[in-house]
Every structure is written in C-alpha cells, then in structure tokens.
C-alpha positions as CSV (number, residue, x, y, z in Angstrom):
1,M,-127.0,-153.6,-26.1
2,F,-123.2,-153.4,-25.4
3,K,-122.4,-153.0,-21.8
4,T,-119.2,-153.1,-19.8
5,D,-118.2,-152.5,-16.2
6,A,-115.1,-150.4,-15.9
7,I,-112.9,-149.1,-13.1
8,V,-112.6,-145.4,-13.5
9,C,-109.4,-144.0,-12.2
10,V,-109.1,-140.2,-11.7
11,D,-105.7,-138.7,-12.3
12,L,-103.2,-141.5,-12.6
13,K,-100.1,-139.3,-12.2
14,P,-97.4,-139.6,-9.6
15,R,-98.0,-137.3,-6.7
16,E,-94.4,-136.0,-6.8
17,N,-94.8,-134.9,-10.4
18,S,-95.3,-131.3,-9.5
19,E,-93.7,-130.0,-12.8
20,G,-96.5,-131.4,-15.0
21,G,-99.3,-129.0,-15.8
22,D,-103.0,-129.7,-15.3
23,E,-103.3,-130.7,-19.0
24,Q,-101.1,-133.8,-18.4
25,H,-103.5,-135.6,-16.1
26,V,-105.9,-138.2,-17.3
27,V,-109.0,-140.2,-16.4
28,D,-108.6,-143.8,-17.3
29,C,-111.1,-146.6,-17.6
30,Y,-110.0,-150.2,-17.1
31,N,-112.0,-153.4,-17.6
32,P,-110.0,-156.2,-15.9
33,I,-112.4,-158.9,-17.1
34,E,-112.0,-158.1,-20.8
35,K,-108.5,-156.6,-20.4
36,K,-109.4,-153.3,-22.1
37,W,-108.6,-149.6,-21.5
38,A,-110.3,-146.4,-22.5
39,C,-109.6,-142.7,-21.7
40,L,-112.2,-140.2,-20.6
41,P,-111.8,-136.4,-20.9
42,P,-109.7,-134.9,-18.1
43,L,-111.1,-132.8,-15.2
44,P,-110.4,-129.1,-15.4
45,K,-107.5,-129.6,-12.9
46,S,-105.2,-132.3,-11.7
47,V,-106.2,-133.4,-8.2
48,M,-104.9,-135.7,-5.5
49,F,-107.0,-137.5,-2.8
50,P,-110.3,-136.8,-4.6
51,G,-113.5,-138.5,-3.5
52,V,-114.8,-140.7,-6.4
53,V,-118.2,-142.6,-6.3
54,T,-120.9,-143.9,-8.5
55,T,-124.6,-143.5,-7.5
56,H,-127.2,-146.2,-7.7
57,D,-128.4,-144.7,-11.1
58,N,-124.8,-145.0,-12.4
59,V,-123.7,-141.4,-12.3
60,L,-120.0,-140.9,-11.6
61,Y,-119.1,-138.0,-9.2
62,V,-115.7,-136.6,-8.3
63,A,-115.4,-134.2,-5.4
64,G,-112.7,-132.3,-3.4
65,G,-109.1,-133.3,-3.2
66,T,-105.8,-131.3,-3.3
67,Y,-104.6,-129.4,-6.3
68,K,-101.0,-129.2,-7.4
69,N,-100.6,-125.7,-5.8
70,E,-101.6,-127.5,-2.5
71,T,-104.9,-125.7,-2.1
72,V,-107.9,-127.9,-1.1
73,S,-110.9,-128.1,-3.4
74,N,-114.6,-128.1,-2.7
75,N,-115.5,-128.5,-6.4
76,V,-117.8,-131.3,-7.5
77,Y,-118.1,-132.8,-11.0
78,S,-120.4,-135.4,-12.5
79,Y,-119.7,-137.3,-15.8
80,D,-122.3,-137.0,-18.6
81,M,-121.9,-140.3,-20.4
82,H,-124.1,-139.2,-23.3
83,K,-122.1,-136.1,-24.1
84,N,-118.7,-137.4,-22.8
85,V,-118.1,-134.3,-20.7
86,W,-117.7,-133.4,-17.0
87,V,-120.4,-131.2,-15.6
88,Q,-119.7,-128.9,-12.6
89,E,-122.1,-129.5,-9.8
90,P,-122.8,-127.2,-6.8
91,S,-119.7,-127.1,-4.6
92,M,-119.4,-128.7,-1.2
93,L,-119.9,-126.4,1.8
94,H,-116.3,-127.1,2.9
95,P,-113.1,-127.8,1.0
96,R,-112.0,-131.3,1.7
97,T,-109.1,-133.7,1.0
98,Q,-108.2,-137.0,2.5
99,F,-111.9,-137.4,3.3
100,G,-114.6,-140.0,2.8
101,L,-117.1,-139.8,0.0
102,V,-119.9,-142.4,-0.3
103,A,-123.1,-142.7,-2.2
104,N,-126.3,-144.0,-0.6
105,G,-129.3,-143.9,-2.8
106,C,-129.6,-140.5,-4.4
107,H,-127.3,-138.9,-1.8
108,L,-123.6,-138.2,-1.6
109,Y,-122.0,-138.0,1.8
110,A,-118.8,-136.1,2.3
111,I,-117.3,-137.1,5.7
112,G,-114.5,-135.5,7.6
113,G,-111.1,-135.0,6.0
114,D,-108.6,-132.2,5.9
115,S,-109.1,-128.5,4.9
116,N,-105.8,-126.7,4.4
117,G,-104.1,-128.4,7.4
118,T,-107.1,-128.5,9.7
119,S,-108.8,-131.9,10.4
120,L,-112.6,-131.9,10.0
121,S,-115.5,-133.5,11.9
122,S,-118.1,-132.0,9.6
123,V,-120.4,-134.1,7.5
124,E,-122.5,-132.9,4.6
125,V,-124.9,-134.5,2.2
126,Y,-125.7,-133.7,-1.5
127,N,-129.1,-134.5,-2.9
128,T,-128.5,-135.4,-6.5
129,F,-132.1,-134.5,-7.4
130,T,-132.4,-131.1,-5.8
131,R,-128.7,-130.4,-6.3
132,E,-128.3,-129.0,-2.8
133,W,-125.8,-129.6,0.0
134,K,-126.7,-129.5,3.7
135,E,-124.9,-130.1,7.0
136,L,-125.5,-133.2,9.0
137,C,-124.6,-134.5,12.4
138,P,-120.8,-134.2,12.7
139,L,-118.4,-137.1,13.4
140,P,-117.7,-137.8,17.1
141,R,-114.1,-136.8,16.3
142,K,-112.1,-134.8,13.8
143,M,-110.5,-137.2,11.4
144,R,-108.7,-137.6,8.0
145,C,-107.2,-140.4,6.0
146,H,-110.0,-142.7,7.1
147,S,-111.9,-145.3,5.1
148,T,-115.6,-145.2,4.3
149,V,-118.1,-147.8,2.9
150,T,-121.8,-148.3,2.8
151,L,-123.6,-151.6,3.5
152,H,-127.4,-152.0,3.6
153,G,-127.9,-148.3,3.8
154,V,-125.5,-147.8,6.8
155,I,-122.4,-145.7,6.4
156,Y,-119.2,-147.0,8.1
157,V,-116.1,-144.9,8.9
158,L,-113.0,-146.9,9.8
159,G,-109.7,-145.9,11.3
160,G,-107.9,-142.8,10.1
161,E,-105.9,-140.1,11.8
162,I,-107.8,-138.4,14.6
163,E,-107.2,-135.7,17.2
164,N,-107.6,-136.5,20.9
165,V,-108.9,-134.1,23.6
166,L,-105.4,-132.7,23.9
167,M,-105.4,-131.9,20.2
168,Q,-102.7,-134.5,19.6
169,R,-102.6,-136.5,16.4
170,M,-103.0,-140.2,16.7
171,L,-104.1,-143.2,14.6
172,S,-107.5,-144.9,15.3
173,N,-108.8,-148.4,15.2
174,R,-112.3,-147.1,15.9
175,V,-115.4,-147.8,13.7
176,Y,-118.3,-145.4,13.5
177,K,-121.6,-146.1,11.7
178,Y,-124.1,-143.5,10.6
179,L,-127.8,-144.1,10.3
180,P,-129.2,-141.6,7.7
181,K,-132.8,-142.1,9.0
182,F,-131.8,-140.7,12.4
183,D,-128.9,-138.5,11.4
184,R,-126.8,-140.0,14.2
185,W,-123.4,-141.6,14.6
186,F,-122.9,-144.8,16.7
187,E,-119.6,-146.5,17.7
188,D,-119.2,-150.0,16.5
189,L,-116.7,-152.8,17.2
190,P,-113.2,-151.5,16.7
191,M,-110.6,-153.0,14.4
192,Q,-107.7,-154.9,15.9
193,I,-105.1,-152.7,14.1
194,P,-105.2,-148.8,14.1
195,R,-104.6,-147.7,10.5
196,A,-104.8,-144.7,8.1
197,L,-104.8,-144.5,4.3
198,A,-106.2,-148.0,4.3
199,M,-108.3,-149.4,1.5
200,A,-111.8,-150.6,2.3
201,T,-114.7,-152.1,0.3
202,V,-117.7,-154.4,0.7
203,L,-117.9,-158.0,-0.6
204,N,-120.6,-160.6,0.2
205,N,-122.2,-158.5,3.0
206,A,-118.8,-158.1,4.7
207,I,-116.5,-155.0,5.1
208,Y,-112.9,-155.6,4.0
209,I,-110.2,-153.2,5.1
210,M,-106.5,-153.8,4.2
211,G,-103.2,-152.1,4.1
212,G,-102.7,-148.5,5.3
213,F,-100.0,-147.4,7.8
214,A,-99.9,-148.1,11.5
215,E,-97.7,-145.5,13.1
216,L,-97.4,-141.7,13.1
217,T,-93.8,-141.1,12.5
218,Q,-91.9,-137.8,12.0
219,N,-91.7,-138.4,8.3
220,W,-95.5,-138.6,8.2
221,L,-96.0,-135.6,10.5
222,S,-93.5,-133.4,8.6
223,F,-93.6,-134.7,5.0
224,S,-96.7,-136.9,4.7
225,D,-94.5,-139.9,3.9
226,P,-96.1,-143.0,5.5
227,E,-94.0,-145.6,7.4
228,H,-94.9,-148.9,9.0
229,V,-97.1,-149.8,6.1
230,L,-99.3,-152.8,6.5
231,S,-100.3,-155.9,4.5
232,A,-102.8,-157.1,7.0
233,T,-106.5,-157.5,6.1
234,E,-109.4,-157.4,8.5
235,V,-113.0,-158.4,7.7
236,F,-116.1,-157.2,9.6
237,R,-119.5,-159.0,9.3
238,P,-122.1,-156.6,10.8
239,E,-124.8,-159.2,10.9
240,E,-122.7,-161.5,13.0
241,N,-121.0,-158.5,14.7
242,Y,-117.4,-159.7,14.7
243,W,-114.1,-159.0,13.1
244,S,-111.7,-161.6,11.7
245,F,-108.4,-161.5,9.8
246,G,-108.7,-162.0,6.0
247,P,-106.2,-162.7,3.3
248,H,-103.1,-160.5,3.7
249,L,-101.9,-158.5,0.8
250,P,-98.7,-159.8,-0.9
251,K,-97.0,-156.5,-0.2
252,E,-97.3,-153.7,2.3
253,I,-99.5,-151.1,0.6
254,C,-101.4,-147.8,1.5
255,A,-103.2,-145.1,-0.4
256,A,-104.2,-147.4,-3.3
257,G,-107.3,-147.5,-5.3
258,I,-109.9,-150.2,-4.4
259,V,-113.1,-151.4,-5.9
260,T,-115.4,-154.5,-5.9
261,L,-116.3,-155.7,-9.4
262,Q,-118.1,-158.9,-10.3
263,N,-117.7,-160.3,-6.8
264,K,-113.9,-159.7,-6.8
265,I,-111.8,-157.0,-5.0
266,F,-109.3,-155.1,-7.1
267,I,-106.4,-153.1,-5.6
268,L,-104.7,-150.6,-8.0
269,G,-101.4,-148.9,-7.5
270,G,-100.6,-147.4,-4.0
271,E,-97.3,-146.9,-2.2
272,G,-95.1,-148.6,0.4
273,E,-92.2,-147.2,2.3
274,G,-90.3,-145.2,-0.3
275,D,-91.8,-146.9,-3.3
276,F,-94.9,-146.4,-5.5
277,W,-96.6,-149.2,-7.2
278,N,-98.3,-149.7,-10.6
279,H,-99.5,-153.2,-10.1
280,I,-103.1,-154.4,-10.1
281,L,-104.1,-157.1,-7.5
282,M,-107.3,-159.2,-7.5
283,Y,-108.9,-161.1,-4.7
284,D,-111.4,-163.9,-5.6
285,P,-113.2,-165.2,-2.5
286,E,-113.5,-168.6,-4.2
287,L,-109.7,-168.8,-4.3
288,T,-109.1,-167.2,-0.9
289,Y,-105.8,-165.5,-2.0
290,W,-104.6,-162.5,-3.9
291,T,-103.3,-162.7,-7.5
292,Q,-101.3,-160.1,-9.4
293,L,-102.8,-159.4,-12.9
294,P,-100.5,-159.1,-15.9
295,D,-101.8,-155.6,-16.6
296,V,-100.3,-152.6,-14.9
297,L,-101.3,-149.0,-14.4
298,P,-99.7,-146.4,-16.8
299,E,-97.8,-144.8,-13.8
300,Y,-96.4,-145.7,-10.4
301,V,-99.0,-143.8,-8.4
302,S,-101.0,-143.5,-5.2
303,S,-103.6,-141.2,-3.7
304,F,-105.9,-141.2,-6.7
305,G,-109.7,-141.9,-6.8
306,C,-111.5,-144.8,-8.4
307,A,-115.0,-146.3,-8.7
308,V,-116.9,-148.7,-10.9
309,A,-119.2,-147.4,-13.6
310,K,-121.3,-149.1,-16.2
311,F,-120.8,-148.0,-19.7
312,H,-123.4,-148.5,-22.4
313,N,-122.2,-148.4,-26.0
314,L,-119.0,-146.7,-25.0
315,E,-117.5,-147.2,-28.4
316,M,-120.2,-145.0,-29.8
317,I,-119.2,-142.0,-27.7
318,E,-117.3,-139.5,-29.8
319,G,-113.6,-139.4,-28.8
320,V,-113.7,-142.5,-26.6
321,K,-112.4,-145.9,-27.8
322,W,-111.5,-149.1,-26.0
323,Y,-108.1,-150.6,-26.5
324,K,-106.8,-154.0,-25.6
325,S,-104.1,-154.1,-22.9
326,E,-101.4,-155.1,-25.3
327,E,-102.1,-152.1,-27.4
328,M,-101.4,-149.7,-24.6
329,P,-97.9,-148.1,-24.8
330,W,-96.9,-148.7,-21.2
331,M,-97.8,-152.4,-21.6
332,S,-95.7,-152.8,-24.8
333,Q,-92.7,-151.3,-22.9
334,N,-92.8,-154.3,-20.6
335,Q,-92.9,-152.0,-17.6
336,R,-91.7,-153.7,-14.4
337,V,-93.6,-153.9,-11.2
338,V,-91.6,-152.8,-8.2
339,G,-91.6,-154.7,-5.0
340,L,-93.6,-157.8,-5.8
C-alpha cells in the first residue's frame, strides 16, 4: 500500500496580507524526502497562530488561532482523509491564540495562550473518543507564545511570555511539566536563555528548543514585532536531567514551523527582525549541523501551524494530487531566500 509522511502546513500566507480574503489561504502538504507537494482543501477561514497536531491514530487537528479580523477562535477541526474534508469538532472552552496544543494518546491538550489580549493560565483537554472538552489544573502562571512538546507521556511547556505578580509582562526561561495521571504541574530545570515564539520538538528522547526572541521591546509590546531574535539551540535530556547547547540555527529565526520527521528536524519559514523567510532547514543528528534544502515555501511567512501526518493512497483521494517540487510555480520562478 502506498504511504507517505508529509508535513502539513496550515495557512501559508504572509501575516501582513490583510487584503486577501479567506478564500486565498491554503493547506499545503510537503514531503521533504521525496520532494513532493500536495494541497488539501482550505479551512473555512484563514487563521494565524493555530494549534496543529496529529494524534497517535493519525488524525490531524487544527484548533484556535487569530482570524484576519483579529478575533480569537475557539474552533476545532479534524481532517477526514477518506473524504478529503475538514470536520468541525466541538469548540474549545476558551478562545486561544499563541497557545500550546499537544496530543497525548487519545487526548488533545490546549495550554495557556492569549484570548483577545488577555494571557491565559487555563488548560483544557479534549477526549477524541467522547468528543468532550474539560478543564484541567491551570498553569502556575499566565503565559503565551510558549513552546510545548510531549515526551514519554509527559507534557512540557517551555519559555514564553508570562506575567509576574505585579502584572508586568516578561520573558521566561522556566520549564513546566504536566503529569496527566495526577493532573498536576511541576517545575523542571530552566533553560539558560529566556525566549518566546521559539520552536521546540522531540528527537531521540531529547527536547530541542531553538530560535525565538529574547527581549520584550516596545516594538513587540506595541506592534507584536519581535526583536533580539535568536539562533541559539538548547537541548534537554529529561532522563539525565540536564540542559546543553545544540547546533545553532544558521540564521536568527522565530515563529517558524517545526516538525520531526524520519529522525530529522525540519524548520519551515519564520521571521527575523524585519524579514520573513521561505526557506526550509533540516537538522540531521548524524551530521550535527543544519542544512538548507533547495525547496522553499510558496510564501515568505511565519506564525502558521504544521504537523506530520501519514497519508495512505493520497493520489486516490479525489481532488488531491502530488506534484514534484520542480513542478510547483514558486519553484520554477527561482524564488530567492532572504537572509541566508
């Protein structure tokens, strides 16, 4: 049976493209191993900062995010691979953007984030069998723009923008872990660098976090434009309980897409200080350095969601077809990559 692993990217449109209607956004699939692209049907509305995850039984979910009219969504959708359609699921209890969404077994966890300008500490879980949401133990602090991963059934929340006891906004280097069995949060070893809008993933039983921005400037507080963007990578090995520095990115990047696929880390798009990227970077632990792939995204874009999904006989789904990279119009235009 034909199978392929693909990186599903939700809404690859520049965030400053406010003139484009909802019909202009797309959901792209990219297979970096075979260098092929496909396009899935769009969601009902264009959305920025959505949560995007795939469950253990290979169901793709998209939740929350910010619409083009700047309202925050609590909508949830799953992708039906057999019918090639998006199915609306029960909505989250709270609208969320810039939040963490992770899958652990048959459950989705929506963690913190922003709701129309207010930081959240609330946490809720969705049972994909009963199709019900319920509240869980809240985070120790209100936070947004943090990174979330799961490893061995434990949920980790790293960094982000938090509020202190005086309600002042600040960046965090703290790491919290959640044990679903006990519905409790515990503080773990902190990172060396406070960061928000960083990219995090799991590879070989270790947590990798990279990029992000390291200082709350007036541009960020007033216009959500990040400055002091990072290239630094940190690696946490929970079994040994220590942090170390990993291979730095070749460029300062935040708000990019990140996935682990076939024992490699892929970084897609993102932004720096004043620039948006369309490049695709790959880290192979056997090579110990980052390489830039010849393929690029169709747009210079950040703040989108992505996850890995397995597709079975995708070419047999009506309306969906794989194309080689060189067949894609943005590749034939020899589009340049800024900043690398």
